[in-house]
VMD Tcl script that builds the backbone (N, CA, C; Angstrom):
set m [mol new atoms 273]
animate dup $m
set s [atomselect $m all]
$s set {name element resname resid chain x y z} {
  {N N MET 1 A 114.441 16.712 -69.843}
  {CA C MET 1 A 113.483 16.690 -70.678}
  {C C MET 1 A 111.722 16.110 -70.282}
  {N N THR 2 A 110.842 16.569 -70.981}
  {CA C THR 2 A 109.149 16.579 -70.008}
  {C C THR 2 A 109.068 15.308 -70.810}
  {N N ILE 3 A 107.913 14.214 -70.749}
  {CA C ILE 3 A 107.711 12.975 -71.610}
  {C C ILE 3 A 106.050 13.130 -71.799}
  {N N TYR 4 A 105.433 13.437 -72.519}
  {CA C TYR 4 A 103.869 13.702 -72.930}
  {C C TYR 4 A 103.229 11.962 -73.029}
  {N N VAL 5 A 102.035 12.155 -72.117}
  {CA C VAL 5 A 101.060 10.842 -72.362}
  {C C VAL 5 A 100.258 10.883 -72.884}
  {N N GLY 6 A 99.571 10.597 -73.855}
  {CA C GLY 6 A 98.325 10.671 -74.710}
  {C C GLY 6 A 97.529 9.476 -75.112}
  {N N ASN 7 A 96.199 9.583 -74.753}
  {CA C ASN 7 A 95.528 8.633 -74.966}
  {C C ASN 7 A 95.157 7.500 -73.531}
  {N N LEU 8 A 95.305 8.705 -72.130}
  {CA C LEU 8 A 95.350 7.469 -71.487}
  {C C LEU 8 A 93.372 7.466 -71.135}
  {N N SER 9 A 93.601 6.490 -70.203}
  {CA C SER 9 A 91.985 5.839 -69.306}
  {C C SER 9 A 91.929 7.316 -68.617}
  {N N TYR 10 A 90.667 7.551 -68.671}
  {CA C TYR 10 A 90.509 7.963 -67.536}
  {C C TYR 10 A 90.385 8.008 -65.932}
  {N N GLN 11 A 90.830 6.612 -65.598}
  {CA C GLN 11 A 90.593 6.015 -64.551}
  {C C GLN 11 A 92.319 5.969 -63.661}
  {N N ALA 12 A 93.020 6.100 -64.585}
  {CA C ALA 12 A 94.860 6.128 -64.484}
  {C C ALA 12 A 94.403 7.229 -63.452}
  {N N SER 13 A 95.113 6.958 -62.570}
  {CA C SER 13 A 95.722 8.175 -61.432}
  {C C SER 13 A 97.313 7.981 -61.363}
  {N N GLU 14 A 97.465 9.015 -60.467}
  {CA C GLU 14 A 99.067 9.123 -60.491}
  {C C GLU 14 A 100.046 8.172 -60.372}
  {N N GLU 15 A 99.822 7.249 -59.299}
  {CA C GLU 15 A 100.587 6.513 -58.677}
  {C C GLU 15 A 100.196 5.163 -59.998}
  {N N ASP 16 A 99.250 5.065 -60.491}
  {CA C ASP 16 A 99.670 4.101 -61.895}
  {C C ASP 16 A 100.075 4.456 -62.946}
  {N N LEU 17 A 100.493 5.802 -62.793}
  {CA C LEU 17 A 101.809 5.923 -63.809}
  {C C LEU 17 A 103.246 5.799 -63.103}
  {N N ARG 18 A 103.667 6.132 -61.961}
  {CA C ARG 18 A 104.620 6.136 -61.205}
  {C C ARG 18 A 105.259 4.734 -61.063}
  {N N SER 19 A 103.891 3.809 -61.339}
  {CA C SER 19 A 104.233 2.120 -61.238}
  {C C SER 19 A 105.053 2.113 -62.349}
  {N N VAL 20 A 104.203 2.335 -63.833}
  {CA C VAL 20 A 104.499 1.836 -65.256}
  {C C VAL 20 A 105.811 2.785 -65.396}
  {N N PHE 21 A 105.693 3.931 -65.071}
  {CA C PHE 21 A 107.356 4.651 -65.594}
  {C C PHE 21 A 108.842 4.151 -64.495}
  {N N ALA 22 A 108.035 3.951 -63.492}
  {CA C ALA 22 A 109.420 3.186 -62.485}
  {C C ALA 22 A 110.238 2.531 -63.080}
  {N N GLU 23 A 109.745 1.637 -63.974}
  {CA C GLU 23 A 110.247 0.040 -64.521}
  {C C GLU 23 A 111.205 0.836 -65.362}
  {N N TYR 24 A 111.423 1.962 -65.683}
  {CA C TYR 24 A 112.248 2.897 -66.834}
  {C C TYR 24 A 113.334 3.479 -65.868}
  {N N GLY 25 A 113.351 3.644 -64.335}
  {CA C GLY 25 A 114.015 4.348 -63.668}
  {C C GLY 25 A 113.394 5.635 -62.777}
  {N N ALA 26 A 114.139 6.379 -62.299}
  {CA C ALA 26 A 113.745 7.243 -60.843}
  {C C ALA 26 A 112.565 8.263 -61.756}
  {N N ILE 27 A 111.440 8.599 -61.007}
  {CA C ILE 27 A 110.618 9.692 -61.336}
  {C C ILE 27 A 110.798 10.735 -60.818}
  {N N LYS 28 A 111.085 12.059 -61.604}
  {CA C LYS 28 A 110.920 13.243 -60.900}
  {C C LYS 28 A 109.676 13.891 -60.457}
  {N N ARG 29 A 108.915 13.635 -61.508}
  {CA C ARG 29 A 107.630 14.485 -61.190}
  {C C ARG 29 A 106.759 13.990 -62.066}
  {N N VAL 30 A 105.030 13.808 -61.834}
  {CA C VAL 30 A 104.432 13.426 -62.443}
  {C C VAL 30 A 103.169 14.597 -62.241}
  {N N VAL 31 A 102.185 14.715 -63.631}
  {CA C VAL 31 A 101.132 15.741 -63.813}
  {C C VAL 31 A 100.394 15.031 -64.415}
  {N N LEU 32 A 99.038 15.502 -64.072}
  {CA C LEU 32 A 97.896 14.560 -64.819}
  {C C LEU 32 A 97.002 15.705 -64.703}
  {N N PRO 33 A 96.564 16.718 -65.814}
  {CA C PRO 33 A 96.000 17.590 -65.921}
  {C C PRO 33 A 94.601 17.556 -65.697}
  {N N ILE 34 A 93.799 18.184 -64.872}
  {CA C ILE 34 A 92.756 18.326 -64.882}
  {C C ILE 34 A 91.723 19.574 -65.522}
  {N N ASP 35 A 90.209 18.692 -66.263}
  {CA C ASP 35 A 89.696 20.220 -66.876}
  {C C ASP 35 A 89.174 20.587 -65.475}
  {N N ARG 36 A 89.237 22.317 -65.747}
  {CA C ARG 36 A 88.571 23.243 -64.724}
  {C C ARG 36 A 86.959 23.024 -64.421}
  {N N GLU 37 A 86.371 22.737 -65.479}
  {CA C GLU 37 A 85.387 22.837 -65.966}
  {C C GLU 37 A 84.512 21.244 -65.330}
  {N N THR 38 A 84.837 20.268 -65.777}
  {CA C THR 38 A 84.036 19.378 -65.346}
  {C C THR 38 A 84.694 18.719 -64.011}
  {N N GLY 39 A 86.440 18.566 -63.525}
  {CA C GLY 39 A 86.686 18.491 -62.715}
  {C C GLY 39 A 87.421 17.045 -63.181}
  {N N ARG 40 A 86.943 16.424 -64.405}
  {CA C ARG 40 A 87.888 15.309 -64.859}
  {C C ARG 40 A 88.976 15.729 -65.105}
  {N N MET 41 A 89.716 14.277 -65.248}
  {CA C MET 41 A 90.810 14.319 -65.677}
  {C C MET 41 A 90.751 14.319 -67.371}
  {N N ARG 42 A 92.079 14.563 -68.006}
  {CA C ARG 42 A 91.896 15.335 -69.364}
  {C C ARG 42 A 92.060 14.283 -70.018}
  {N N GLY 43 A 93.071 13.232 -69.928}
  {CA C GLY 43 A 93.229 12.166 -71.477}
  {C C GLY 43 A 94.527 12.191 -71.320}
  {N N PHE 44 A 95.366 12.862 -70.499}
  {CA C PHE 44 A 96.593 12.754 -70.983}
  {C C PHE 44 A 97.939 13.319 -69.840}
  {N N ALA 45 A 98.992 13.130 -69.580}
  {CA C ALA 45 A 99.878 13.334 -68.292}
  {C C ALA 45 A 101.174 13.631 -69.063}
  {N N PHE 46 A 102.434 13.873 -67.937}
  {CA C PHE 46 A 103.249 14.474 -68.310}
  {C C PHE 46 A 104.320 13.840 -67.332}
  {N N VAL 47 A 105.119 13.087 -67.820}
  {CA C VAL 47 A 105.610 12.319 -66.893}
  {C C VAL 47 A 107.544 13.048 -66.737}
  {N N GLU 48 A 108.203 13.534 -65.972}
  {CA C GLU 48 A 109.750 13.733 -65.871}
  {C C GLU 48 A 110.368 12.991 -65.055}
  {N N MET 49 A 111.410 12.237 -65.717}
  {CA C MET 49 A 112.325 11.637 -65.062}
  {C C MET 49 A 113.794 11.610 -64.721}
  {N N MET 50 A 114.656 11.295 -63.669}
  {CA C MET 50 A 115.799 11.811 -63.690}
  {C C MET 50 A 116.758 11.618 -64.706}
  {N N GLU 51 A 117.030 11.136 -65.598}
  {CA C GLU 51 A 117.334 10.756 -66.782}
  {C C GLU 51 A 117.213 10.747 -68.164}
  {N N ASP 52 A 117.961 11.309 -68.958}
  {CA C ASP 52 A 117.338 11.716 -70.571}
  {C C ASP 52 A 117.160 10.638 -70.987}
  {N N ALA 53 A 118.157 9.444 -70.378}
  {CA C ALA 53 A 118.275 8.369 -71.444}
  {C C ALA 53 A 117.346 7.267 -70.592}
  {N N GLN 54 A 116.685 7.456 -69.493}
  {CA C GLN 54 A 115.840 6.725 -69.315}
  {C C GLN 54 A 114.346 7.115 -69.608}
  {N N GLU 55 A 114.099 8.287 -69.462}
  {CA C GLU 55 A 113.102 9.117 -70.541}
  {C C GLU 55 A 113.326 8.235 -72.141}
  {N N ASP 56 A 113.954 8.071 -72.901}
  {CA C ASP 56 A 114.515 7.981 -74.233}
  {C C ASP 56 A 113.927 6.229 -74.007}
  {N N THR 57 A 114.057 5.476 -73.236}
  {CA C THR 57 A 113.748 4.160 -73.033}
  {C C THR 57 A 112.350 4.305 -72.999}
  {N N ALA 58 A 111.758 5.011 -71.929}
  {CA C ALA 58 A 110.451 4.804 -71.727}
  {C C ALA 58 A 109.995 5.402 -72.971}
  {N N ILE 59 A 110.102 6.362 -73.547}
  {CA C ILE 59 A 109.193 6.895 -74.524}
  {C C ILE 59 A 109.389 5.355 -75.916}
  {N N SER 60 A 110.377 4.808 -76.263}
  {CA C SER 60 A 110.359 4.076 -77.254}
  {C C SER 60 A 110.056 2.645 -76.646}
  {N N GLU 61 A 109.624 2.635 -75.609}
  {CA C GLU 61 A 109.005 1.320 -75.315}
  {C C GLU 61 A 107.167 1.398 -74.909}
  {N N LEU 62 A 107.087 2.316 -74.946}
  {CA C LEU 62 A 105.997 2.879 -74.167}
  {C C LEU 62 A 104.643 3.520 -75.197}
  {N N ASP 63 A 105.441 3.674 -76.083}
  {CA C ASP 63 A 104.364 4.225 -77.680}
  {C C ASP 63 A 103.798 3.610 -78.121}
  {N N GLY 64 A 102.608 3.714 -78.349}
  {CA C GLY 64 A 101.917 2.340 -78.878}
  {C C GLY 64 A 101.369 1.465 -78.271}
  {N N ALA 65 A 101.932 0.936 -77.070}
  {CA C ALA 65 A 101.816 -0.311 -75.780}
  {C C ALA 65 A 100.174 0.046 -75.208}
  {N N GLU 66 A 99.576 -1.080 -75.247}
  {CA C GLU 66 A 98.280 -0.574 -74.667}
  {C C GLU 66 A 97.860 -0.949 -73.278}
  {N N TRP 67 A 97.525 0.020 -72.747}
  {CA C TRP 67 A 97.491 -0.035 -71.434}
  {C C TRP 67 A 96.343 0.203 -70.639}
  {N N MET 68 A 95.683 -0.239 -69.633}
  {CA C MET 68 A 94.266 0.497 -69.357}
  {C C MET 68 A 92.889 0.203 -70.538}
  {N N GLY 69 A 92.950 -0.739 -71.275}
  {CA C GLY 69 A 92.108 -0.649 -72.358}
  {C C GLY 69 A 92.623 0.073 -73.897}
  {N N ARG 70 A 93.964 1.015 -73.620}
  {CA C ARG 70 A 93.715 2.549 -74.582}
  {C C ARG 70 A 95.581 2.239 -74.851}
  {N N GLN 71 A 95.441 2.723 -76.145}
  {CA C GLN 71 A 96.904 2.695 -77.230}
  {C C GLN 71 A 97.415 4.235 -76.355}
  {N N LEU 72 A 98.183 3.557 -76.013}
  {CA C LEU 72 A 99.194 5.068 -75.450}
  {C C LEU 72 A 100.215 5.652 -76.360}
  {N N ARG 73 A 100.125 6.955 -76.753}
  {CA C ARG 73 A 100.894 7.924 -77.239}
  {C C ARG 73 A 101.774 8.374 -76.238}
  {N N VAL 74 A 102.924 7.980 -76.702}
  {CA C VAL 74 A 104.304 7.926 -75.201}
  {C C VAL 74 A 105.445 9.289 -76.768}
  {N N ASN 75 A 105.379 10.454 -76.204}
  {CA C ASN 75 A 106.619 11.030 -76.672}
  {C C ASN 75 A 107.003 11.916 -75.893}
  {N N LYS 76 A 108.022 12.961 -76.306}
  {CA C LYS 76 A 108.790 14.404 -75.445}
  {C C LYS 76 A 107.357 15.478 -76.534}
  {N N ALA 77 A 107.733 16.012 -75.143}
  {CA C ALA 77 A 106.314 17.006 -74.809}
  {C C ALA 77 A 106.826 18.351 -75.327}
  {N N LYS 78 A 106.471 18.611 -75.895}
  {CA C LYS 78 A 106.693 20.395 -77.195}
  {C C LYS 78 A 106.717 21.811 -75.953}
  {N N PRO 79 A 107.559 22.462 -76.176}
  {CA C PRO 79 A 106.920 23.382 -74.810}
  {C C PRO 79 A 105.922 23.914 -75.344}
  {N N ARG 80 A 105.381 24.536 -74.443}
  {CA C ARG 80 A 104.457 25.591 -74.218}
  {C C ARG 80 A 104.334 26.707 -74.418}
  {N N PRO 81 A 103.770 27.181 -75.731}
  {CA C PRO 81 A 103.781 28.899 -76.358}
  {C C PRO 81 A 103.491 29.896 -75.231}
  {N N ASP 82 A 103.829 30.454 -74.713}
  {CA C ASP 82 A 103.847 31.326 -74.227}
  {C C ASP 82 A 102.763 32.663 -74.661}
  {N N TYR 83 A 101.646 32.425 -74.120}
  {CA C TYR 83 A 100.411 33.441 -74.823}
  {C C TYR 83 A 100.712 34.596 -74.034}
  {N N ARG 84 A 101.233 34.355 -72.694}
  {CA C ARG 84 A 100.983 35.848 -72.331}
  {C C ARG 84 A 102.112 37.041 -72.990}
  {N N SER 85 A 102.867 36.878 -73.628}
  {CA C SER 85 A 103.631 37.894 -74.102}
  {C C SER 85 A 103.024 37.904 -76.132}
  {N N ALA 86 A 101.984 37.186 -75.727}
  {CA C ALA 86 A 101.809 37.383 -77.430}
  {C C ALA 86 A 100.507 38.476 -77.537}
  {N N GLY 87 A 100.814 39.390 -78.721}
  {CA C GLY 87 A 100.531 40.877 -79.037}
  {C C GLY 87 A 100.341 41.895 -77.839}
  {N N ARG 88 A 101.886 41.854 -77.420}
  {CA C ARG 88 A 102.292 43.072 -76.718}
  {C C ARG 88 A 102.685 43.441 -77.530}
  {N N ARG 89 A 102.848 45.276 -77.422}
  {CA C ARG 89 A 103.685 45.798 -78.085}
  {C C ARG 89 A 104.672 46.332 -77.036}
  {N N GLU 90 A 105.729 46.265 -78.111}
  {CA C GLU 90 A 107.656 46.608 -77.979}
  {C C GLU 90 A 107.323 48.103 -77.919}
  {N N GLU 91 A 108.035 48.246 -76.595}
  {CA C GLU 91 A 107.573 49.981 -76.143}
  {C C GLU 91 A 109.453 50.341 -76.511}
}
mol reanalyze $m
mol bondsrecalc $m
mol representation Tube
mol addrep $m
């Protein structure tokens, strides 16, 4: 499972997120998407933890919490749609 973290401060770094989520368990990966045009962080991130139970606890504890002056939105990430196959004809 992957955790979606929304409404992030644009000053938040990967290390900031790691320190917050480390309280709930071992972190596998943190991704902070960057806007291609501006080079700025996009205001959200994805966090993967080693165990689903740790992810569930982090979600329930951090969703709605205020961090760096913003109220976080934390939930399970939805799978990304596969646009590459959309519109292709079956042969």
